[in-house]
Every structure is written in C-alpha cells, then in structure tokens.
C-alpha positions in Angstrom: 116.0 98.0 113.8 118.4 100.8 112.7 120.9 99.6 115.4 120.7 96.0 114.2 121.0 97.0 110.5 124.1 99.1 111.2 125.6 96.3 113.2 124.9 93.9 110.4 126.5 96.1 107.8 129.6 96.7 109.9 129.8 93.0 110.6 129.9 92.2 106.9 132.7 94.8 106.6 134.7 93.2 109.3 134.3 89.7 107.8 135.3 91.0 104.4 138.3 92.7 105.8 139.4 89.5 107.6 138.9 87.3 104.5 141.0 89.7 102.4 143.9 89.3 104.8 145.4 86.1 103.4 148.2 85.8 106.0 145.9 86.1 109.0 143.4 83.8 107.3 146.1 81.2 106.7 147.4 81.5 110.2 143.9 80.8 111.6 143.6 77.6 109.5 147.1 76.5 110.6 146.3 77.2 114.3 143.1 75.3 114.4 144.4 72.3 112.5 148.2 71.7 112.6 148.9 73.5 115.9 146.2 71.6 117.8 147.5 68.3 116.3 151.1 69.2 117.2 150.2 70.2 120.8 148.2 67.0 121.3 150.8 64.5 120.0 154.0 66.5 120.4 153.9 66.7 124.2 154.1 63.3 125.6 153.5 63.0 129.4 154.0 59.2 129.3 157.2 57.4 129.8 158.6 56.3 126.4 162.0 54.7 125.7 163.5 55.9 129.1 167.1 54.8 129.6 167.6 52.4 132.6 170.9 51.1 134.0 171.2 48.4 136.7 174.0 47.8 139.2 173.6 44.1 139.8 175.7 43.1 142.8 173.6 40.0 143.4 173.7 38.5 139.9 170.9 36.0 140.9 168.0 34.6 139.1 165.7 37.2 140.7 167.9 40.1 139.9 168.2 39.0 136.2 164.4 38.6 136.2 164.0 42.2 137.4 166.3 43.4 134.8 164.5 41.6 132.0 161.1 42.9 133.1 162.0 46.5 132.1 160.7 46.4 128.5 159.8 48.7 125.7 157.9 50.9 124.9 158.2 52.4 128.4 161.9 51.6 128.8 164.9 50.7 126.7 166.6 47.4 127.4 168.4 47.8 130.8 172.2 48.3 130.7 174.3 46.6 133.4 177.0 48.9 134.8 179.5 48.9 137.6 178.6 50.9 140.8 181.6 53.1 140.2 180.0 54.5 137.1 176.7 55.5 138.6 177.6 59.2 139.2 179.1 59.5 135.7 176.0 57.9 134.1 173.7 60.2 136.0 175.8 63.3 135.3 175.8 62.5 131.5 172.1 62.2 131.4 172.3 59.0 129.3 170.1 57.1 131.7 167.0 58.5 133.5 167.0 55.7 136.1 169.7 53.6 137.8 168.6 50.6 139.9 171.2 49.4 142.5 170.6 45.8 143.6 172.6 44.9 146.7 174.5 41.7 147.3 172.6 38.7 148.7 169.3 40.3 147.5 167.6 37.1 146.5 168.9 35.2 149.6 167.6 37.9 151.9 164.2 37.8 150.2 164.0 34.0 150.6 164.9 34.3 154.3 161.9 36.6 154.8 164.0 39.7 155.2 163.2 43.1 153.6 166.3 44.1 151.6 166.2 47.6 150.1 166.8 48.5 146.4 168.1 51.9 145.6 166.5 53.7 142.6 168.4 56.8 141.4 166.3 59.2 139.3 167.3 62.0 137.0 164.6 64.4 138.0 165.6 67.1 135.5 162.9 65.4 133.3 160.3 65.9 136.0 157.3 64.3 134.4 159.2 61.3 133.2 160.8 61.0 136.6 157.5 60.9 138.5 155.6 58.6 136.2 158.6 56.4 135.5 159.5 55.8 139.1 155.9 54.6 139.8 156.2 52.2 136.8 159.5 50.8 138.0 158.2 50.3 141.5 155.2 48.4 140.3 157.3 46.3 138.0 159.8 45.4 140.6 157.1 44.4 143.2 155.0 42.4 140.8 158.0 40.5 139.4 159.3 39.7 142.9 155.9 38.3 143.9 155.7 36.2 140.7 159.2 34.8 141.3 158.2 33.8 144.9 154.9 32.4 143.6 153.0 34.8 145.8 150.3 35.7 143.3 147.7 34.5 145.8 148.8 37.0 148.4 146.0 39.3 147.2 143.5 36.9 148.5 144.9 37.2 152.0 144.7 41.1 152.1 141.6 42.3 153.9 141.0 45.2 151.5 141.8 45.1 147.8 141.7 48.4 145.9 140.0 48.2 142.5 140.8 51.1 140.1 138.4 52.2 137.5 139.3 54.9 135.1 136.1 56.8 134.1 135.6 58.8 130.8 139.2 57.9 129.6 139.6 54.2 130.3 143.0 53.9 128.7 144.3 57.1 130.3 145.1 58.5 126.8 146.8 61.9 127.3 146.0 62.9 123.7 142.3 63.2 124.6 143.0 65.8 127.3 145.8 67.6 125.4 143.7 68.0 122.2 140.9 69.8 124.1 143.4 71.9 126.0 145.1 73.0 122.8 141.7 73.8 121.2 140.8 76.0 124.2 144.2 77.8 123.9 143.6 78.6 120.2 140.1 79.9 120.9 141.4 82.1 123.7 144.3 83.5 121.7 142.4 84.2 118.5 139.4 85.7 120.2 141.8 88.2 121.9 143.9 88.9 118.8 141.4 89.2 116.1 139.1 91.7 117.7 141.9 93.7 119.2 143.8 93.8 116.0 140.6 94.9 114.2 140.3 98.0 116.5 144.0 98.8 116.3 144.0 98.4 112.5 141.2 101.0 112.3 143.2 103.5 114.3 146.5 102.9 112.5 145.0 103.0 109.0 142.9 106.1 109.8 139.6 104.4 108.9 138.3 105.2 112.4 137.8 108.8 111.2 135.5 107.5 108.4 133.3 105.8 111.0 133.2 108.9 113.1 131.6 111.0 110.4 128.9 108.4 109.9 125.7 108.3 112.0 127.1 105.4 114.1 127.2 104.8 117.8 130.1 103.3 119.7 128.0 100.4 120.7 127.3 99.5 117.1 131.0 99.6 116.1 132.0 97.5 119.1 129.2 95.0 118.7 130.0 94.5 115.0 133.6 93.8 115.9 132.7 91.3 118.6 130.1 89.6 116.4 132.2 89.4 113.3 135.4 88.1 114.9 133.4 85.9 117.3 131.7 84.2 114.4 135.0 83.6 112.7 136.5 82.0 115.8 133.3 80.0 116.4 133.4 78.6 112.8 137.0 77.7 113.2 136.2 75.9 116.5 133.4 73.9 114.8 135.8 72.8 112.0 138.5 71.9 114.6 136.2 69.8 116.6 134.9 67.9 113.5 138.1 67.6 111.6 141.2 67.9 113.9 139.8 66.5 117.2 137.4 63.8 116.0 138.7 62.8 112.6 142.5 63.2 112.8 143.2 62.7 116.5 140.4 60.2 116.9 139.3 61.7 120.2 135.8 60.4 121.1 133.4 63.1 121.9 130.8 61.6 124.2 128.7 64.8 124.8 126.7 67.1 122.7 128.7 69.1 120.1 125.9 71.7 119.7 126.0 72.3 123.4 129.7 72.7 123.4 129.5 75.2 120.5 126.9 77.1 122.4 129.2 77.4 125.4 132.1 78.2 123.1 130.0 81.1 121.6 129.4 82.5 125.1 133.1 82.1 125.9 134.2 83.8 122.7 131.8 86.7 123.5 133.5 87.0 126.8 137.1 86.9 125.5 136.4 89.2 122.5 134.9 91.7 124.9 138.1 91.5 126.9 140.0 92.0 123.7 138.0 95.2 122.9 138.8 96.4 126.4 142.6 95.8 125.9 142.6 97.4 122.5 141.3 100.7 124.0 144.4 100.7 126.3 147.0 100.1 123.6 147.5 102.7 120.9 149.6 100.6 118.5 149.8 97.0 117.4 153.2 96.3 119.1 151.7 97.7 122.4 148.6 95.5 122.0 150.8 92.4 121.3 152.9 93.1 124.4 149.7 93.5 126.4 148.0 90.3 125.1 151.0 88.1 126.0 150.7 88.4 129.8 146.9 88.3 129.7 146.9 85.1 127.6 149.5 83.5 129.9 147.4 84.4 132.9 144.3 82.9 131.3 146.1 79.8 130.2 148.3 79.0 133.3 145.5 79.7 135.8 142.8 78.0 133.9 142.9 74.6 135.6 143.6 72.9 132.2 147.3 72.3 132.8 147.2 71.8 136.6 144.4 71.5 139.1 143.2 74.8 140.7 143.5 73.2 144.1 147.3 73.0 143.7 147.7 76.7 143.3 149.2 78.7 146.2 146.6 80.0 148.6 147.1 83.8 147.7 146.3 82.9 144.0 143.4 80.5 144.7 140.6 83.0 144.4 142.0 85.0 141.4 141.4 82.5 138.6 137.7 82.3 139.4 137.5 85.8 137.9 138.7 84.4 134.6 136.2 83.0 132.1 138.7 80.4 130.9 138.5 78.6 134.2 134.8 78.1 133.9 135.0 77.3 130.2 137.5 74.5 130.8 135.2 73.0 133.4 132.3 73.3 131.0 134.3 71.8 128.0 135.5 68.8 130.0 132.1 68.1 131.4 130.3 68.2 128.1 132.8 66.6 125.8 134.1 63.8 128.1 131.4 63.3 130.7 128.3 63.9 128.5 127.0 66.6 130.9 123.7 68.1 130.0 122.7 71.8 130.0 121.4 71.8 133.6 124.8 70.5 134.9 126.8 73.2 133.2 124.4 76.1 133.7 126.6 77.6 136.5 129.6 77.8 134.3 127.7 79.3 131.4 126.1 81.9 133.7 129.5 82.9 135.1 131.1 83.2 131.6 128.2 85.3 130.4 128.3 87.6 133.4 132.1 88.1 133.0 131.6 88.8 129.3 128.9 91.4 130.0 131.2 93.0 132.6 134.1 93.1 130.1 131.8 94.5 127.4 130.5 97.3 129.7 134.0 98.4 130.6 135.0 98.1 126.9 132.1 100.3 125.7 132.9 103.0 128.3 136.5 103.1 127.2 135.6 102.7 123.5 133.3 105.8 123.6 136.1 107.7 125.4 138.6 106.6 122.7 136.3 107.7 119.9 135.7 111.1 121.6 139.4 111.7 121.9 140.0 110.5 118.3 137.4 113.0 117.1 
C-alpha cells in the first residue's frame, strides 16, 4: 500500500508538471489532431492528374479512342506530341507517361496481328509510375476490346478471375494512412514524454530532492511510466474519436475499447523503452539524438509502410523483437477486421513481454543512475 501511495503521489506530480508545460501540451494536441490528418490526406499513393503525352503515328479511330480514354482525375487530358520530342518531354519531367502508337496500329489489330505499343514512364515518381502504368495498361486493353466489340471474350475464357477487396472495398488509402499516422504519434510521444521527464529531473536538479525522500527507484520509474502513459493513452482515445472517425471519416469496424487496451500495453512497452534510453543519455540533446534512430527503426521495420516479407533476409528476424510490429498487426486486425480478443492474444502477449523486459533493464539502469547521482 505504501508503494502504491507513493506511486500515486509521484504520478500526480508528473501529470501536473506536464500540464504546466504549455508548449509540450500544445504540441501533443497538434500531433494527435493536425499531424495525423496531414499524414493521412497529405501523402497520396494514388495516381492523380498525371501528365500523359501520346505519339500517334497511326492517327486512326482506334488511336484517337485510346487517347480520349485517359481521363481525369487519374490523368490530365493527353497531349499529342511528335516522336522527336519524346526525350525532351521525359527529361523535363512535364509528363509522367508517354505512349508511342506505331503506324498501321489499327490495321494490324484488324488483321489479327499483335502490334506493340511503347509506354515510356518517368520512374522518378516511383509510386505514381507503378500504379499509373497498371491503370494505363488496363485502359488500353479494355478500350481496344470495346472498339473491336469483343466484350463477350470473357465468356470464352475458361477461368475468369473475380476480385473482392475485403475490409476496404474502395481501396481508400486514407483509412490505412490514418491508423499508420496514429501509431507513429503514439510511438514518438511515448518515447519522448517519459524520457524527457527523466532528463528534466536530472537537468533541473530535482532528482536530488527525490533521493532524500524515502522513495525507491521502482516507485519513481513506475510513476513516470504511469503518468506519461496515461497522457498518451488519453490523447490516443481523443484521436480515434475525433481525428480518425469524425474528421477523416475512417470507419472503425472493431472494438475501440479493445484497441485502447492494446494501446495501453503498447504504450507501457514503449515508455519502458524510453526510461531505458533516458538512463543512457545525460542531457536532452543526447536523448533527442538517441531517440531519432530508435524511432526510425521502430517505424520503418514495423510492417506498416511495407510488408515484413519484403525485407532483406538478414533483417527479417530483427523486427519481431520490436513491439511496434506486433502492435501494427493488432491495430489493423481490431480496427479493420473486427478481430476479437482471442485472435489478437499472441500480439498482446508479445508486446507485454517485451515491455516487461524493457522495464526490467530500465529499473536496473535507473537504480544505478540514482546511486551515481547520489
């Protein structure tokens, strides 16, 4: 009971200290509202208003039909250029795609031949190049089939693929990017707040005040984890209700209380990691420089931006030691696929075990730091 009372008093002190820091409090509000919104809508992975040029050496009804099929919002109206300008147009970057239609294209099609179209792609815009080339290929094939009145060809194909998009029927990237941005803010602030609280105690000299009190290292560390974890968890709940659901209109199919429970375990794990990092750094600049590569590692190898299976083989096993990997799997399963507690228990167990490991190491180093400080 004495341990719990001391932790409660220290937790209130930590929360009061955070609320008195208006700059940090304001930054937290901006991060869990505007920055999540900006990340969700500001990064567009779809093809929008891409510039297309066409070299039409055939000038037939079919070639003109193909040119007119490239429509907004994916593409700007296609510009017809001469073949001699292809290199200049691509070098200038004014057109992401250049389609070269050869002479006698329509005549060769009608004779049953297979003439080739050349599609030149500016691959410096990598995402647009990959998605846009697939769009153009589909448009060219479908328009050619309609022109030749071959819509019934699908009935003669022995196997017809049927595509069904589950959990995101319209393939809306904002749904995915909003949750990804939310996880990034949770990770960043869970690291920063608790680490900054420890460093602030050392730089302001208030750590000496705690040392003369009948307090144990576990009480001080637990209070910092609890206080800063509650702050981040409250900000997460507000972000889910306001930024994600109300502003961005992302439908949450699963249980929000279950997601917040998993978020609490994840925040516990990351704040424990932040305590551990704060015992390594002696000043706030050192802590900031230490947090940057750790945050980048947690983010880039989390599986949220790219699948884990696409990682190089030497790196494949490393991310599984990160709680972010398991929390991303948990969050997507709960929020998008309406997974229940039983389905996500493995991820919750791993996050909890990793958090306990980080906290154990942090307590050992924290006791050593307090001993040296004394």
